[in-house]
N, C-alpha and C positions, 0 to 999 in steps of 0.2 A: 222192489224189482229183484228177480232171481237170475242168477247166472250159473251155468253149468260148465265146468272145466274138465275135460276128459283127458285120460292118461294113455299109457301104452306107447306106441311108436308115433308120438305126436310130431307133426311137421310144423315148424315155426316159420311164418312168412317174414321176410325182410325185404320188402319191396324196394326200399331206397337203395339197397345194394344188389338188387336183382338176384337174390340168393335165398335158398331155404336150408333149414338145418334139421337133421334127424339125430336126436341125442342117443348116444349109446350108453348102456348100463354102466354104473360104477363097478369097480372090481369087487369080487365077493370074498376076499381074504384080507387079513391084516397086511399093511404096507401102504405104499403111495396110492392116492385116489385121484388119478388124472381125470379131468372132464373131457371126454372125447365125443366128437360129433362128426357126422358126414355132411359136408356142405356141397350143395348143388347150385351151380351158377348158370343162369340163362337156360336151365333145363338140359344142359349138354355136358358140363364139366363137373366131375365128381372128385372130391378129395376128402381124406380123413385128417382132422385136425385135433390137437391136444392142448390148445391154448384157452380153453374155457376156464371159468373160475367159479368155485363155490363161494358162498357168502356167509351163511350161518348153518349150524346143525342143531337139531332138536331130537330128543330121544325119550321114548316111553319104555314100557317093560320089554318089548321085543321090536317095537316100531321105531324106525329112524327116518327123519326127514332132513334133507340137505337142500337148501335153497341155492339156486344158480344165479349168478350176476351177469355172466356173459357166456356164449354169444347173445343169448336172449334170456330173459328172466323166466324162471320156472322152478319146479320142485321135484327132486328125486325122492322116492319113497320106497322103503323096504319094510315088510312085515315079518321077516325072518332073521332079524338081527344083522342085516347087511349082506346076506348070501345072494339075494337077487334084488334088482331095483327096477322100478317103473318110473317114467317121467310124465309130468303133466305141466301144462303152461299156466300154472297158478301164479297169482301175484305174490310179491314179497310178504313174508309172514312177520308180524310184529310180536306176536305172543301165541303160544300153542298150549292147549290142554289135551292130554291123552286120557281119554275116558272110555276104555274098551267097551263095546266094539266100535266106538266112534272117536274121531279126532275133531276138535274144534280149534279154530285159529282166528285171530284178529288181524286184519290187514286194512289199515287206513280207516275208512268209514264202514267197512264190511265185516260181517262175521261169516267165516267159512266153516263148512262141516264136511266130513268124509266118513263113510261107513265101510270102506274097503281098504283101509290102511293107507290112504293118501293117494290112491291111483286116480280117483275122481273126486272133484270138489263141487259143492253147491254153495252159492254165496247169497247173502241177504244184507241189505243196507238198512238197519232198523230206523235210523233217523236222517240218513243222508249227511251226517256230520262225522268229524273225526272222533273215533272212539279211544278212550284212555285206558280202559282195562276190561278184562273178561274174567268171569268167575263162575264156578258151578255150585249149585245149591243142592239141598236134599231132594231126593226123588228125581234127579236128572234135570232140574230146572237150570237154566242158563241165564246169567245176568251180565249185562254190559253197561258201561257208563261213559258219558261224554260230557259236554259242556251244558249244564243246566238240566240234564235228562238222565233217567235210568231206563233201561230196557230189559224186559224179562221174557223168556221163552219157556213154555211148558211142553213143547213138542219137539225137543231136540234141535232147536235152532232153525226150524222151518219158518216160523212166524214169531213176531215179537209184539208185546204190548209196551206202551210208552208211559212212564211216570215223570211228572214234572213237579216234584215236591217243593213246597215253599220253605226255604231255609233262610236263616239270618244272613248268611254270606251273600254278597252281591256278585252276580255273574260268576257263579261257582262252577268248578269242574271237579270231576271225580278223581281222587288219588287211588283209592282201593275199595274193594268190596269183599266182605266175608259173610257168607250166607250159611246159617246154621239151622237146626231143626226148629228152633223157637224164636229166632230173631234174625234180622238183617242189619249188618253194620256197614255203614258207608262213610268213608273218610273223604272230606271235601276241602278244597282250597279256594278261597274267594279272592277276586281281584281287589287290590287296595283302592281306596277312594282316590288317591293321587299317586300314580305310578312314579317310581323314583329310579334313577340311574344306579345300577348295582355298584359302580365305582364309589359313589358317594356314601352309600350304606356301608360299604366295605371300609372306606377310610375312617368313617365315624366309629366303627367297631374297633379298629386298631387303636384309635386315639381316645376311645372311651368318651366321646363328646356328644352323644345323643341319648335320649331316654330309651330308645329302642336298643341301642348297644348295651347300656347298663342292664336292662331287663334280660337281654340274651345271656350275658356273662353271669348274671346272678342266678339264672336258671341252671346254667351249666355247672356252676360251683356248688349248688345245693344238691349234692349227690345223695344225701341220706334223707330219710323221712318215711313216714308210714303212708298207707293208702289214702288218697284224697283226690281233689280236683286239681287239674293242671291247666293253666290258661296262659297263652302267649301268642302274639302275632296279630294278623288281620282279624278284626271282629267277624265272627261267623265261621272261621276255620275250625276244623275239629272232626271228631267222630260222632256220627248220629246213629240212632238205633230205631228200627221199626219192628213192631211185634204184630203187625197186621198185614204182612206181605208187601210193604212198600207204600201203603195208602197214606200213612202219616209217620212222622219222625219226631223224636225228641232228642235233646242233647245228652251225650254221655259225659262222663267226668273228664274227658280229655278234649280240650279245646285248643289244639295246635294243629298246624298242617303236618300230616304224618302219613306214612305208609302203614298199612295194618296187615296182620297175619294171624291165623289161628294155628297154634301148635298144641302139642299134647297137654301141656300144663296151663293153658289159658290163652287169652288174647294178648298180642304184642303190638307195639307201635314204635316206629322209628321216625324221628323228626326229619321232615323233608324240606322245611324252609331253609334256603341257602344261608341266611344270616345266622340261624341257629346252628347249622352245620359248621359254619365258619368259626363261631364261638367255641365249639367243641375242638376244632382243629387248632385254634390258638392255644388252648390249654394242653393239647397233645404234643404240639410242635412249637414250643416257645421260641427256640432259636430262629426258626424260619419266620415266625410271626414278627420277631424283632427286625429281621432283614426286610420284611415287607413294610413294616412301619417306617423304617429309615427311608425306604424308597418313596413312601407317601410324603415324607418331609422334603424330598428332593435330594437326599444324600446319594452319593455314588455307591453302587454295589461293589462289594469286595469279594473276589472269587474265592479266596481261602476261607473266609467266614461262611460263604454259601456252601462250600464243600463240607465244612463241619456240621452245618445245619441239615445236610442231606446224607449223613452217614447211614450205612446199611442197617435197617431196623430189625432184621431177622425175618425169616420166612413167614412165621405165624402172623406177624403184624401186617405184612404185605397182603396176606390172604383175606384180611378184613375188607379190603377193597374200598369202594366209594362210600361206605357207611362208617368207616373208621372215624371215631371221635363223635359221631352223632349220638345224642342221648336216646336211650331205649327205655320204654315204659311197658309195664305188664298190668293186666287186670285179671283178677281171679273171681270177680263177681259180675261177669257178663257186661262189663263196661261201666258199671256204676261208679267205681273208683279206680284210680291208677296209682302205681308206685314206680319210682325210678329204679331201674336195675343198675346198680353201681358195679362197674367193672365186669360187664357180661362176659362169660366164658367164651372161648373161641368157637366151640360147636354151635352155641346159640347165635353168635354173630354171623357165622357162615350160613346157618339156616335162614336167618333173616335177610342176609345179602341176596340169597337166591330168590326169595320172594320179591324183594325190591326190584332186582334186575329183570325178573320175568316180565314186568310191565314197563320198565323205564330204561331199557337198553338203548344206548346212544351209538349211532354209527360213527366211526372215526372221522374226524374232520379232514378235509382236503388241505394241502399246503396253502392254497389260495385262501381258504376260510380261516386257517390259522393266522395268516398274515393280517387279514382284516380284523380278527379278534385281538391280535397283538397290538395293533394301532389303537383300537377302541379302548383297550384296558390300560393305556398309559395314565399315570397319575393326573388328577385334576390340577389345573394351573394354579399357581399361588395368586393371592389377591394382589392386584397391581397397586402402585403408589397412587396417591391422589392425582386426578387429572387424566387417568387412563394409562394403558400399557401394563405389561407384566413385569413383576419384580425379577431379580436374578434367581437362577435355579437354586432352590434350597432356602429362599427367603420367604418370610411371611407364612400365613396360614392358608390352607386351601379354601377356595370360595365355597360357601355353604348356602348361598342364595339360590333362587330359581334358575339362574344361569348355569348352575353346576349340574343340574339333572337333565335327563332326557338326551336328546341329540344335539350336538353342537355343530352348526354349519352343515347340517345334513349328514354328518358322519354317523356310522353305525354305533349303537350302544353295545358295550361289552356284555356278554352273557354272564349269568351267575356262575356257571360251571367254569368259565374262564377265570373269573375272579377267585374262585376257590383254589385254582392252581398255585396262587401265591402262598397258600397255607398248607397244602397237602403235597408232600414229596412225591407220592405216586402219580398224582395228577400232573404235576410239573414235569416229571421225567417222561411221562407218556407223550408229551408234546415233542419229545426228541426220539421217540420210539415209533416213528411213522404214524403218530397219532393213536397208537394202539394201547389199550388199557394194559397195565403191567401184570395183572393177575386175573384169573377167571376160575369159577367153580361150577361144577355140574354134578350134583349128587356126591358120590365118593371119589370123584376125580377133580383135579385142579391143575393149574400151572402157575409158575412164579418165576421171576428172573433169577439167574444165577448171581452170585456175589460179584463175579467178574463183570458181568454185563451191567449190573446196577452201578458199579464203580465207573464203568466207561460212560454211562449216561451222565453221572454226576460230573465227571471231568469235562464233558462237553458243555453242560449247563454252566458250570463255573467259568470256563474259558470264555464262552460267548457273553456271559453276563459281565465279566470283568472288562471285556473289550467294549461293550456297549454302554457300560456305566449304569445299568439297571438290570433287574432280574429278567433274564431273557425268557420269552414264552415261545421261542422257536418261530417257524419250523426249523428243525435241524436234525442231523443224524450223527450218531457217535462214531468214533474211530474204533472199530471192533473187527479186526481182520480175520480172526479165527476163534474157535472155541464154541461152547454151547451157550446160547443166549438165554435159554429158559430150561426149566426142569418140569417134566410131567410128573404129577404127584398122585398118590392113592392113599386113602384112609380106610381103616377097618374098624375104627372105634368111634364113628360118628363125627369125626373131624377134630378130635383132641390132638392126635398126632398124625403126621404125614410122612410117607416114604416115597423115595424117588423110584419111578418106573423106568426101566430100560427102554429107550425109544430112539429110533433113527429117523428123524424127519427128512423129507426130501431136501436136498441142498438148494440153497438160493443162488441166483447168479452172482458172479463176482462183484464185490462192492456192495452187496445188499445183505441184510439180516432177516432171516425168516423168523417170524414171531406169531403166536396164536392170535387170531381175531375172534374165534368162537370155539367152544368145546361142548361136547355132549357125551353121555356114557349110558350104556345099557348092556345087560347080560354078559358081564365079564370083559367088556371092551370099551375103548374110548375113541372118539373121533375128534380130530383137531383140524380147523381151517386156519391156514397160515397166510400171512401177508407181509409186505415189505415195500420199501421205496428205495430208489437210487438217487444219487446226488444230481443227476441230470434230468430228473423228473420221471424216469421210468418206474414201472410198478411190477410187483411180483405177487403171484397168487398160487397157492398149492394146498394140499390137504393130505392127511395120512391117518391111519387107523392102527391102534396098538391093542394087544391082548393084555389083560390085567391079571395079576397074580391071584 
């Protein structure tokens, strides 16, 4: 089914409120970027409002897209670097590929395409299912991947053919696609035979009490070694290669769940399995891992010890983002063999981070969602004494039987990302930063917290954890009455070094901290979308644009 979404002065109907909205263009010069719109109520009353909110920004060579979250969802598009803007009622964009003269985007189950810089969009749902990734191949071919299927278009996204390759993984889904002139590489993750509660896997990793945990830490510790095969995780996970356009696939030398990327010097893969990521974080942050292990045993959290474990690591470390500590692999023979990249340099990590986040960006959790995950992530109860009942806090070992996994009493299971917060300082502190990731990178532009703001977040986590007797997962907000919470950064050497860019973001309301939610850069300028929360549940949204040196 095809859908056409047109731009220009689009009027968005809001029948429930008996109102319509005409979006006004964004400003065409550096500075604040208020979302203004004309609201008409009952066809009689007109007013101009400025309480709209941008959600994300994407940028190509000269084209900029800014998605709108309110008053109605849509997309602002500029083909001249932000000098002029047009609006269309397009759906939220999960991933964008700029391939002049076309733009392709992934949105839920649909692939969108535009040939006029984002003013109009056509949409196709290749299989009617949620899509996981989108990639372009040689000759303008377009590949998309979902659960158990691959889709390919040879006509610029107008129509798609479906492939359902037979792979060893059971009920697999696509992690990533790299299409080259002579091969198609697809990374897949298969569902395990018996799903397990992430809390249980996490506890066993910290205590070194399962074969899976031992294997994960052994792989992390084996940092040296020549090219060869790498295997770990659910049978069937890994990178597969096709040399006949997707008709058939064979195993590559990397059989782990991973994101994949093609860079100038070969194929790269970043481990995606949360347990393997957690193992890397244990080695990277041993003090925080010790605090998490004590919590798994039922010991009280000590605020001062937690503060020491969360000391400021430096800007470069923070910029590694969510793949910090994850093992990285490289293949120089088209996937036949892989070698571990020991201590990957910052430019490589940042390049890989951008590839990973292009397809796996996660929307900030709401406070309600954070509360639910906080409850679900509490340690497994200790084994009770004979005859039933639970032992005292801190006594005995955690239950490892079937009752320890899955849902207990209908309660929600903690997500893997939540469990990783116990081992990753940036993930943990983000839960006290309005749920916003502490750093972001887009090409030659980035942002990271100031030392003062990092320390304020640490003080909040330590105080709340000490009061609660366990590592707190929020939600919470720091006491940060004044000063810069983040730095806008720019690199001119591929990410090896970063310089602070002078920037004056729009001020947040009293009692709130303005912090980036999204960043994009093009043609000597950067675009930031800001967000924040107040202690009474109020929210703040803004955006601004800066010129780069």
